Short mmCIF file of the C-alpha atoms (twelve columns), coordinates in Angstrom:
data_MODEL
# 
_entry.id   MODEL 
# 
loop_
_atom_site.group_PDB 
_atom_site.id 
_atom_site.type_symbol 
_atom_site.label_atom_id 
_atom_site.label_alt_id 
_atom_site.label_comp_id 
_atom_site.label_asym_id 
_atom_site.label_seq_id 
_atom_site.Cartn_x 
_atom_site.Cartn_y 
_atom_site.Cartn_z 
_atom_site.pdbx_PDB_model_num 
ATOM 1   C CA . MET A 1   -22.287 -15.412 9.110   1 
ATOM 2   C CA . LYS A 2   -18.752 -14.560 8.955   1 
ATOM 3   C CA . ALA A 3   -17.040 -11.544 8.921   1 
ATOM 4   C CA . PHE A 4   -13.830 -10.801 7.222   1 
ATOM 5   C CA . ALA A 5   -10.627 -8.257  7.490   1 
ATOM 6   C CA . ARG A 6   -7.808  -7.552  5.477   1 
ATOM 7   C CA . ALA A 7   -4.432  -5.658  7.000   1 
ATOM 8   C CA . PRO A 8   -1.366  -4.635  5.081   1 
ATOM 9   C CA . ALA A 9   2.123   -5.277  5.868   1 
ATOM 10  C CA . LYS A 10  4.725   -2.837  5.976   1 
ATOM 11  C CA . ALA A 11  8.166   -2.286  4.669   1 
ATOM 12  C CA . ILE A 12  10.692  0.527   6.088   1 
ATOM 13  C CA . LEU A 13  12.250  2.576   3.050   1 
ATOM 14  C CA . LEU A 14  14.687  4.537   5.048   1 
ATOM 15  C CA . GLY A 15  16.129  4.571   8.408   1 
ATOM 16  C CA . GLU A 16  15.568  1.207   10.450  1 
ATOM 17  C CA . HIS A 17  18.256  1.236   13.088  1 
ATOM 18  C CA . PHE A 18  18.744  4.828   13.451  1 
ATOM 19  C CA . VAL A 19  15.340  5.514   14.297  1 
ATOM 20  C CA . VAL A 20  15.895  3.385   17.562  1 
ATOM 21  C CA . HIS A 21  18.286  5.888   18.369  1 
ATOM 22  C CA . GLY A 22  15.870  9.215   17.978  1 
ATOM 23  C CA . GLY A 23  16.392  9.250   14.188  1 
ATOM 24  C CA . GLY A 24  14.194  9.830   11.420  1 
ATOM 25  C CA . ALA A 25  12.597  6.672   9.119   1 
ATOM 26  C CA . MET A 26  9.935   6.376   6.597   1 
ATOM 27  C CA . ALA A 27  7.911   3.111   6.315   1 
ATOM 28  C CA . VAL A 28  4.599   2.332   3.445   1 
ATOM 29  C CA . ALA A 29  1.635   -0.018  3.873   1 
ATOM 30  C CA . LEU A 30  2.031   -2.579  1.190   1 
ATOM 31  C CA . ASP A 31  -1.073  -3.922  -0.806  1 
ATOM 32  C CA . ARG A 32  -0.767  -7.403  0.980   1 
ATOM 33  C CA . GLY A 33  -0.343  -8.675  4.345   1 
ATOM 34  C CA . MET A 34  -3.017  -10.610 6.662   1 
ATOM 35  C CA . GLU A 35  -6.250  -12.017 5.848   1 
ATOM 36  C CA . ALA A 36  -8.696  -12.888 9.053   1 
ATOM 37  C CA . THR A 37  -11.943 -14.911 8.677   1 
ATOM 38  C CA . ALA A 38  -14.331 -14.395 12.197  1 
ATOM 39  C CA . GLU A 39  -17.160 -16.866 12.912  1 
ATOM 40  C CA . ARG A 40  -19.120 -17.691 16.138  1 
ATOM 41  C CA . GLN A 41  -18.662 -21.232 17.770  1 
ATOM 42  C CA . ALA A 42  -18.260 -22.400 21.335  1 
ATOM 43  C CA . ASP A 43  -15.225 -21.623 22.323  1 
ATOM 44  C CA . ASP A 44  -12.360 -19.408 21.531  1 
ATOM 45  C CA . SER A 45  -9.689  -20.344 19.082  1 
ATOM 46  C CA . LEU A 46  -7.376  -19.144 16.389  1 
ATOM 47  C CA . VAL A 47  -6.609  -20.924 13.136  1 
ATOM 48  C CA . SER A 48  -3.355  -20.625 10.811  1 
ATOM 49  C CA . LEU A 49  -4.536  -21.583 7.536   1 
ATOM 50  C CA . ASP A 50  -0.690  -21.446 6.266   1 
ATOM 51  C CA . THR A 51  0.574   -24.157 8.970   1 
ATOM 52  C CA . GLY A 52  -2.732  -26.084 9.876   1 
ATOM 53  C CA . HIS A 53  -2.360  -25.138 13.560  1 
ATOM 54  C CA . ARG A 54  -5.700  -24.338 15.626  1 
ATOM 55  C CA . VAL A 55  -5.288  -23.545 19.341  1 
ATOM 56  C CA . ALA A 56  -7.317  -22.273 22.143  1 
ATOM 57  C CA . LEU A 57  -6.884  -18.335 23.082  1 
ATOM 58  C CA . SER A 58  -5.990  -19.515 26.069  1 
ATOM 59  C CA . HIS A 59  -3.744  -22.025 25.632  1 
ATOM 60  C CA . ALA A 60  -1.464  -20.722 22.712  1 
ATOM 61  C CA . ARG A 61  2.030   -20.877 22.633  1 
ATOM 62  C CA . GLY A 62  5.156   -20.171 20.316  1 
ATOM 63  C CA . PHE A 63  4.093   -18.273 16.762  1 
ATOM 64  C CA . MET A 64  0.106   -18.000 17.663  1 
ATOM 65  C CA . LEU A 65  0.789   -16.587 21.317  1 
ATOM 66  C CA . PRO A 66  0.970   -12.921 20.401  1 
ATOM 67  C CA . VAL A 67  -1.881  -12.503 17.776  1 
ATOM 68  C CA . SER A 68  -4.197  -14.727 20.622  1 
ATOM 69  C CA . ALA A 69  -2.934  -12.149 23.184  1 
ATOM 70  C CA . ALA A 70  -4.557  -9.556  21.035  1 
ATOM 71  C CA . LEU A 71  -7.359  -11.051 20.433  1 
ATOM 72  C CA . ALA A 72  -8.305  -12.336 23.855  1 
ATOM 73  C CA . ASP A 73  -7.971  -8.756  24.935  1 
ATOM 74  C CA . PHE A 74  -10.408 -7.458  22.652  1 
ATOM 75  C CA . MET A 75  -12.659 -10.716 23.989  1 
ATOM 76  C CA . LYS A 76  -12.142 -9.783  27.111  1 
ATOM 77  C CA . GLU A 77  -12.582 -6.072  27.382  1 
ATOM 78  C CA . HIS A 78  -15.964 -6.274  25.651  1 
ATOM 79  C CA . SER A 79  -17.358 -9.696  27.450  1 
ATOM 80  C CA . LEU A 80  -17.262 -11.322 24.764  1 
ATOM 81  C CA . HIS A 81  -17.083 -15.455 24.227  1 
ATOM 82  C CA . GLY A 82  -17.159 -17.522 21.094  1 
ATOM 83  C CA . VAL A 83  -15.168 -16.964 18.257  1 
ATOM 84  C CA . ARG A 84  -12.965 -18.748 15.663  1 
ATOM 85  C CA . VAL A 85  -10.940 -16.491 13.448  1 
ATOM 86  C CA . SER A 86  -8.631  -18.026 10.891  1 
ATOM 87  C CA . LEU A 87  -5.785  -16.324 9.585   1 
ATOM 88  C CA . LYS A 88  -4.177  -16.459 5.563   1 
ATOM 89  C CA . SER A 89  -0.897  -14.634 4.730   1 
ATOM 90  C CA . SER A 90  -0.251  -13.355 1.398   1 
ATOM 91  C CA . ILE A 91  3.448   -12.341 2.509   1 
ATOM 92  C CA . PRO A 92  6.866   -13.914 3.916   1 
ATOM 93  C CA . SER A 93  6.840   -14.429 7.905   1 
ATOM 94  C CA . ALA A 94  9.557   -12.955 10.006  1 
ATOM 95  C CA . ALA A 95  11.068  -11.306 7.093   1 
ATOM 96  C CA . GLY A 96  11.096  -7.561  8.284   1 
ATOM 97  C CA . LEU A 97  7.617   -6.955  6.602   1 
ATOM 98  C CA . GLY A 98  5.301   -6.708  9.807   1 
ATOM 99  C CA . SER A 99  3.632   -9.619  9.508   1 
ATOM 100 C CA . SER A 100 2.897   -10.338 13.340  1 
ATOM 101 C CA . ALA A 101 1.548   -6.972  13.339  1 
ATOM 102 C CA . SER A 102 -0.658  -7.231  10.437  1 
ATOM 103 C CA . SER A 103 -1.837  -10.689 11.371  1 
ATOM 104 C CA . SER A 104 -3.122  -9.013  15.200  1 
ATOM 105 C CA . VAL A 105 -4.413  -6.058  13.404  1 
ATOM 106 C CA . ALA A 106 -6.453  -7.960  11.113  1 
ATOM 107 C CA . ALA A 107 -7.899  -10.756 13.588  1 
ATOM 108 C CA . VAL A 108 -9.161  -8.335  15.997  1 
ATOM 109 C CA . ALA A 109 -10.756 -6.005  13.117  1 
ATOM 110 C CA . ALA A 110 -12.287 -9.407  11.712  1 
ATOM 111 C CA . ALA A 111 -13.812 -10.114 15.440  1 
ATOM 112 C CA . ALA A 112 -14.957 -6.658  15.957  1 
ATOM 113 C CA . GLU A 113 -17.023 -6.512  12.482  1 
ATOM 114 C CA . LEU A 114 -18.602 -10.180 13.588  1 
ATOM 115 C CA . PHE A 115 -19.616 -8.892  17.101  1 
ATOM 116 C CA . ARG A 116 -20.690 -5.344  15.747  1 
ATOM 117 C CA . VAL A 117 -18.091 -3.291  17.892  1 
ATOM 118 C CA . ARG A 118 -16.984 -0.304  16.499  1 
ATOM 119 C CA . LEU A 119 -13.616 0.339   17.343  1 
ATOM 120 C CA . SER A 120 -11.841 3.430   17.033  1 
ATOM 121 C CA . GLN A 121 -8.073  3.134   15.013  1 
ATOM 122 C CA . ASP A 122 -6.576  4.011   18.239  1 
ATOM 123 C CA . GLU A 123 -8.882  1.428   20.143  1 
ATOM 124 C CA . LEU A 124 -7.541  -1.367  17.517  1 
ATOM 125 C CA . TYR A 125 -3.843  -0.101  17.755  1 
ATOM 126 C CA . ALA A 126 -4.132  -0.745  21.390  1 
ATOM 127 C CA . HIS A 127 -5.543  -4.163  21.528  1 
ATOM 128 C CA . ALA A 128 -2.802  -4.912  18.717  1 
ATOM 129 C CA . MET A 129 0.101   -3.598  20.731  1 
ATOM 130 C CA . LYS A 130 -0.618  -6.265  23.043  1 
ATOM 131 C CA . ALA A 131 0.816   -8.842  20.560  1 
ATOM 132 C CA . GLU A 132 3.665   -6.853  19.530  1 
ATOM 133 C CA . GLN A 133 4.770   -5.956  22.972  1 
ATOM 134 C CA . LEU A 134 5.206   -9.812  23.179  1 
ATOM 135 C CA . VAL A 135 7.378   -10.324 20.228  1 
ATOM 136 C CA . HIS A 136 9.256   -6.995  20.588  1 
ATOM 137 C CA . GLY A 137 9.393   -5.979  24.043  1 
ATOM 138 C CA . ASN A 138 9.489   -2.590  24.012  1 
ATOM 139 C CA . ALA A 139 8.112   -2.176  20.367  1 
ATOM 140 C CA . SER A 140 7.813   1.277   18.715  1 
ATOM 141 C CA . GLY A 141 4.360   0.556   17.353  1 
ATOM 142 C CA . THR A 142 5.406   1.653   13.944  1 
ATOM 143 C CA . ASP A 143 4.094   -1.565  12.362  1 
ATOM 144 C CA . VAL A 144 0.733   -1.801  13.960  1 
ATOM 145 C CA . PHE A 145 0.161   2.054   13.198  1 
ATOM 146 C CA . VAL A 146 1.185   1.439   9.790   1 
ATOM 147 C CA . SER A 147 -0.965  -1.774  9.056   1 
ATOM 148 C CA . VAL A 148 -3.996  0.024   10.800  1 
ATOM 149 C CA . ALA A 149 -3.764  3.372   8.965   1 
ATOM 150 C CA . GLY A 150 -2.395  2.401   5.692   1 
ATOM 151 C CA . GLY A 151 -0.471  4.965   3.785   1 
ATOM 152 C CA . ALA A 152 3.185   6.394   3.747   1 
ATOM 153 C CA . VAL A 153 4.434   7.341   7.372   1 
ATOM 154 C CA . HIS A 154 7.254   9.292   8.733   1 
ATOM 155 C CA . VAL A 155 8.340   8.288   12.212  1 
ATOM 156 C CA . LYS A 156 10.692  10.783  14.292  1 
ATOM 157 C CA . GLY A 157 10.861  10.889  18.361  1 
ATOM 158 C CA . GLY A 158 7.782   8.371   18.663  1 
ATOM 159 C CA . LYS A 159 5.856   10.290  16.477  1 
ATOM 160 C CA . ARG A 160 3.962   9.115   13.338  1 
ATOM 161 C CA . THR A 161 3.117   11.546  10.748  1 
ATOM 162 C CA . ARG A 162 1.121   9.675   7.552   1 
ATOM 163 C CA . LEU A 163 2.322   11.652  4.610   1 
ATOM 164 C CA . GLU A 164 -0.753  12.192  2.510   1 
ATOM 165 C CA . HIS A 165 0.893   13.547  -0.795  1 
ATOM 166 C CA . PHE A 166 3.473   10.602  -1.221  1 
ATOM 167 C CA . PRO A 167 3.700   9.246   -4.653  1 
ATOM 168 C CA . ARG A 168 2.546   5.946   -5.740  1 
ATOM 169 C CA . PHE A 169 4.940   3.478   -7.432  1 
ATOM 170 C CA . GLN A 170 5.623   -0.418  -7.240  1 
ATOM 171 C CA . LEU A 171 7.731   -1.427  -4.618  1 
ATOM 172 C CA . MET A 172 9.987   -4.610  -5.254  1 
ATOM 173 C CA . LEU A 173 10.245  -6.983  -2.353  1 
ATOM 174 C CA . CYS A 174 12.328  -10.337 -2.213  1 
ATOM 175 C CA . ASP A 175 13.049  -12.342 0.815   1 
ATOM 176 C CA . SER A 176 16.533  -13.915 1.393   1 
ATOM 177 C CA . GLY A 177 15.079  -16.863 2.951   1 
ATOM 178 C CA . ILE A 178 17.290  -16.340 5.729   1 
ATOM 179 C CA . SER A 179 15.955  -16.007 9.375   1 
ATOM 180 C CA . ARG A 180 16.943  -13.509 11.833  1 
ATOM 181 C CA . ASN A 181 16.299  -12.152 15.256  1 
ATOM 182 C CA . THR A 182 15.360  -8.744  15.159  1 
ATOM 183 C CA . GLY A 183 16.470  -8.629  18.971  1 
ATOM 184 C CA . GLN A 184 19.678  -9.761  18.140  1 
ATOM 185 C CA . MET A 185 20.323  -7.455  15.242  1 
ATOM 186 C CA . VAL A 186 18.954  -4.259  17.547  1 
ATOM 187 C CA . THR A 187 21.505  -5.533  19.866  1 
ATOM 188 C CA . LYS A 188 24.348  -5.679  17.488  1 
ATOM 189 C CA . VAL A 189 23.837  -2.268  15.751  1 
ATOM 190 C CA . SER A 190 23.922  -0.734  19.682  1 
ATOM 191 C CA . GLY A 191 26.779  -2.482  20.323  1 
ATOM 192 C CA . PHE A 192 28.759  -0.645  17.329  1 
ATOM 193 C CA . ARG A 193 26.870  2.303   18.586  1 
ATOM 194 C CA . SER A 194 28.531  2.053   21.957  1 
ATOM 195 C CA . SER A 195 31.986  1.144   20.095  1 
ATOM 196 C CA . ASN A 196 31.838  3.573   17.335  1 
ATOM 197 C CA . GLY A 197 29.958  6.792   19.075  1 
ATOM 198 C CA . GLU A 198 30.987  9.293   16.649  1 
ATOM 199 C CA . LEU A 199 30.773  7.573   13.477  1 
ATOM 200 C CA . PHE A 200 27.402  6.287   14.284  1 
ATOM 201 C CA . SER A 201 26.230  9.424   15.024  1 
ATOM 202 C CA . GLY A 202 27.754  10.814  11.433  1 
ATOM 203 C CA . LEU A 203 25.522  8.048   9.981   1 
ATOM 204 C CA . GLN A 204 22.469  8.693   11.522  1 
ATOM 205 C CA . ALA A 205 22.866  12.598  10.984  1 
ATOM 206 C CA . ALA A 206 22.776  11.744  7.097   1 
ATOM 207 C CA . VAL A 207 20.484  9.560   7.140   1 
ATOM 208 C CA . ASP A 208 18.195  11.468  9.198   1 
ATOM 209 C CA . SER A 209 18.484  14.250  6.358   1 
ATOM 210 C CA . LEU A 210 17.776  11.745  3.887   1 
ATOM 211 C CA . VAL A 211 14.482  10.894  5.262   1 
ATOM 212 C CA . GLU A 212 13.674  14.762  5.839   1 
ATOM 213 C CA . ALA A 213 14.042  15.203  2.025   1 
ATOM 214 C CA . CYS A 214 12.520  12.401  0.981   1 
ATOM 215 C CA . VAL A 215 9.091   12.994  3.290   1 
ATOM 216 C CA . LYS A 216 8.515   15.732  0.927   1 
ATOM 217 C CA . VAL A 217 9.157   13.812  -2.381  1 
ATOM 218 C CA . THR A 218 6.357   13.894  -5.209  1 
ATOM 219 C CA . GLY A 219 6.145   12.345  -8.971  1 
ATOM 220 C CA . VAL A 220 8.936   10.710  -10.862 1 
ATOM 221 C CA . SER A 221 11.665  13.055  -9.665  1 
ATOM 222 C CA . GLY A 222 10.893  12.700  -5.979  1 
ATOM 223 C CA . LEU A 223 10.772  8.935   -6.695  1 
ATOM 224 C CA . ARG A 224 14.369  9.333   -8.022  1 
ATOM 225 C CA . LEU A 225 15.559  10.847  -5.224  1 
ATOM 226 C CA . LEU A 226 14.055  8.290   -2.802  1 
ATOM 227 C CA . ALA A 227 15.826  5.734   -4.789  1 
ATOM 228 C CA . GLN A 228 19.583  7.280   -4.701  1 
ATOM 229 C CA . ALA A 229 18.535  7.906   -0.425  1 
ATOM 230 C CA . MET A 230 17.875  4.251   -0.342  1 
ATOM 231 C CA . ASN A 231 21.213  3.443   -1.791  1 
ATOM 232 C CA . LEU A 232 23.176  5.616   0.978   1 
ATOM 233 C CA . ASP A 233 21.157  4.198   3.325   1 
ATOM 234 C CA . HIS A 234 22.328  0.587   2.929   1 
ATOM 235 C CA . GLU A 235 25.720  1.620   2.843   1 
ATOM 236 C CA . ALA A 236 25.289  2.964   6.084   1 
ATOM 237 C CA . LEU A 237 23.548  0.223   7.485   1 
ATOM 238 C CA . LYS A 238 26.476  -1.890  6.262   1 
ATOM 239 C CA . ILE A 239 28.719  0.187   7.875   1 
ATOM 240 C CA . VAL A 240 26.675  -0.443  11.597  1 
ATOM 241 C CA . GLY A 241 26.489  -4.485  10.944  1 
ATOM 242 C CA . ALA A 242 22.872  -4.693  9.784   1 
ATOM 243 C CA . SER A 243 23.553  -6.544  6.287   1 
ATOM 244 C CA . SER A 244 25.015  -9.824  5.219   1 
ATOM 245 C CA . PRO A 245 26.523  -10.824 2.220   1 
ATOM 246 C CA . THR A 246 23.369  -12.397 1.083   1 
ATOM 247 C CA . LEU A 247 21.662  -9.296  1.468   1 
ATOM 248 C CA . ASP A 248 24.424  -7.011  -0.589  1 
ATOM 249 C CA . HIS A 249 24.642  -9.490  -3.522  1 
ATOM 250 C CA . MET A 250 20.537  -9.318  -3.704  1 
ATOM 251 C CA . VAL A 251 20.821  -5.375  -3.319  1 
ATOM 252 C CA . TRP A 252 23.487  -5.451  -6.318  1 
ATOM 253 C CA . GLU A 253 21.660  -7.228  -8.291  1 
ATOM 254 C CA . ALA A 254 18.678  -5.444  -8.268  1 
ATOM 255 C CA . ARG A 255 20.652  -2.386  -8.928  1 
ATOM 256 C CA . ARG A 256 22.186  -4.349  -12.132 1 
ATOM 257 C CA . SER A 257 18.314  -5.272  -12.895 1 
ATOM 258 C CA . GLY A 258 17.088  -1.946  -13.157 1 
ATOM 259 C CA . PHE A 259 15.948  -0.601  -9.959  1 
ATOM 260 C CA . GLU A 260 17.603  2.533   -9.195  1 
ATOM 261 C CA . GLY A 261 17.546  2.294   -5.235  1 
ATOM 262 C CA . ALA A 262 17.682  -0.919  -3.568  1 
ATOM 263 C CA . LYS A 263 18.237  -1.746  0.409   1 
ATOM 264 C CA . LEU A 264 17.832  -4.125  3.094   1 
ATOM 265 C CA . THR A 265 14.642  -3.463  4.704   1 
ATOM 266 C CA . GLY A 266 13.600  -4.275  8.482   1 
ATOM 267 C CA . ALA A 267 16.437  -5.458  11.024  1 
ATOM 268 C CA . GLY A 268 18.805  -6.721  8.833   1 
ATOM 269 C CA . GLY A 269 20.988  -9.782  8.961   1 
ATOM 270 C CA . GLY A 270 18.091  -11.530 6.779   1 
ATOM 271 C CA . GLY A 271 14.689  -11.250 5.601   1 
ATOM 272 C CA . CYS A 272 13.733  -8.767  2.872   1 
ATOM 273 C CA . VAL A 273 15.293  -6.612  0.116   1 
ATOM 274 C CA . VAL A 274 13.161  -3.735  -1.287  1 
ATOM 275 C CA . GLY A 275 13.940  -1.953  -4.832  1 
ATOM 276 C CA . VAL A 276 12.368  1.039   -6.375  1 
ATOM 277 C CA . SER A 277 12.385  2.024   -10.227 1 
ATOM 278 C CA . ALA A 278 10.853  5.126   -11.356 1 
ATOM 279 C CA . ARG A 279 11.089  4.112   -15.003 1 
ATOM 280 C CA . ASN A 280 9.592   0.843   -15.641 1 
ATOM 281 C CA . ALA A 281 9.548   -1.635  -12.687 1 
ATOM 282 C CA . SER A 282 8.196   -4.410  -14.432 1 
ATOM 283 C CA . ARG A 283 10.769  -5.058  -16.960 1 
ATOM 284 C CA . SER A 284 13.337  -4.755  -13.664 1 
ATOM 285 C CA . LEU A 285 11.737  -7.563  -11.722 1 
ATOM 286 C CA . SER A 286 11.500  -9.749  -15.005 1 
ATOM 287 C CA . LYS A 287 15.141  -9.481  -15.008 1 
ATOM 288 C CA . PHE A 288 15.523  -9.689  -11.270 1 
ATOM 289 C CA . SER A 289 13.427  -12.693 -11.107 1 
ATOM 290 C CA . LYS A 290 15.521  -14.575 -13.247 1 
ATOM 291 C CA . LEU A 291 17.887  -14.887 -10.430 1 
ATOM 292 C CA . PHE A 292 15.695  -14.575 -7.472  1 
ATOM 293 C CA . ALA A 293 11.908  -16.305 -8.443  1 
ATOM 294 C CA . ASN A 294 10.152  -15.316 -5.478  1 
ATOM 295 C CA . ALA A 295 10.606  -11.244 -5.644  1 
ATOM 296 C CA . PHE A 296 7.448   -9.687  -6.231  1 
ATOM 297 C CA . LEU A 297 5.564   -6.058  -6.890  1 
ATOM 298 C CA . SER A 298 3.655   -4.239  -4.162  1 
ATOM 299 C CA . LYS A 299 1.589   -1.205  -4.923  1 
ATOM 300 C CA . VAL A 300 2.464   1.317   -2.329  1 
ATOM 301 C CA . PRO A 301 1.516   2.993   -0.398  1 
ATOM 302 C CA . GLY A 302 -1.325  0.632   0.535   1 
ATOM 303 C CA . GLU A 303 -4.734  1.244   1.916   1 
ATOM 304 C CA . GLY A 304 -5.256  0.489   5.860   1 
ATOM 305 C CA . VAL A 305 -7.499  -2.268  7.398   1 
ATOM 306 C CA . THR A 306 -10.936 -3.041  6.151   1 
ATOM 307 C CA . SER A 307 -13.493 -5.199  7.470   1 
ATOM 308 C CA . TRP A 308 -16.719 -6.565  6.127   1 
ATOM 309 C CA . LYS A 309 -19.246 -9.129  6.627   1 
ATOM 310 C CA . GLY A 310 -20.002 -11.959 4.192   1 
ATOM 311 C CA . SER A 311 -20.936 -16.036 4.172   1 
# 
């Protein structure tokens, strides 16, 4: 008998970087992310089906360490032993989409399903946060929250609220292929804030107003408002140093292809851009993918983590 779990990745639509300094942000769960398969065996181990790596939880290093820490925390708390969890990703890694969070959520959820341990969302969140603290230090928890609960989420001052009436649409995502370090980008933007306090405060207030307006959007007219807010947010992120020439070019081409709104998502510097079209996302993607073949559409907001048994 095996157990399976699927946990969504996330995309930030508005407010990255500014949320670190008390502003608001908005994120959505994607319809893709990480899938985990758990099965019993003699020792505790973790397998990446994407890279072929296999490690014992007690000897994990590098990119396998955070997920191993979350899984080991769950196994220890419930006095369990003897599981192999295999992970398979359907998103680009280290691209600002919360791959580490969805990996940890899926791994723990699959193990819990295998051993018939009923975890509340809060308990699953707490185990997965062990991984995020290793990856990001003082992590906000937004990535884990979205992966566990799904949906669209408003973040402000450490409080996370699900937006129950947020419209469903197809979000375009495209990985720039440029690696970046989240910590370094946060430090860079924080340095801009230290040197340009008044300008940063004004930009943060403007983005915060955009977020507050967009948490109330509904229907096609709401998507058009969200798209314009995303365009303005990208300009603010450019000013504070979070963008790059490559990301700016991708955003420009996305808009030319028919996405009314496009911006970087996540820490910036590299990683992904996202785009919104209130008209015909598939047609816009067809045009955009002639330049960037790895672009794809995701139906959002996606659902939270799910788990089931099988063979």
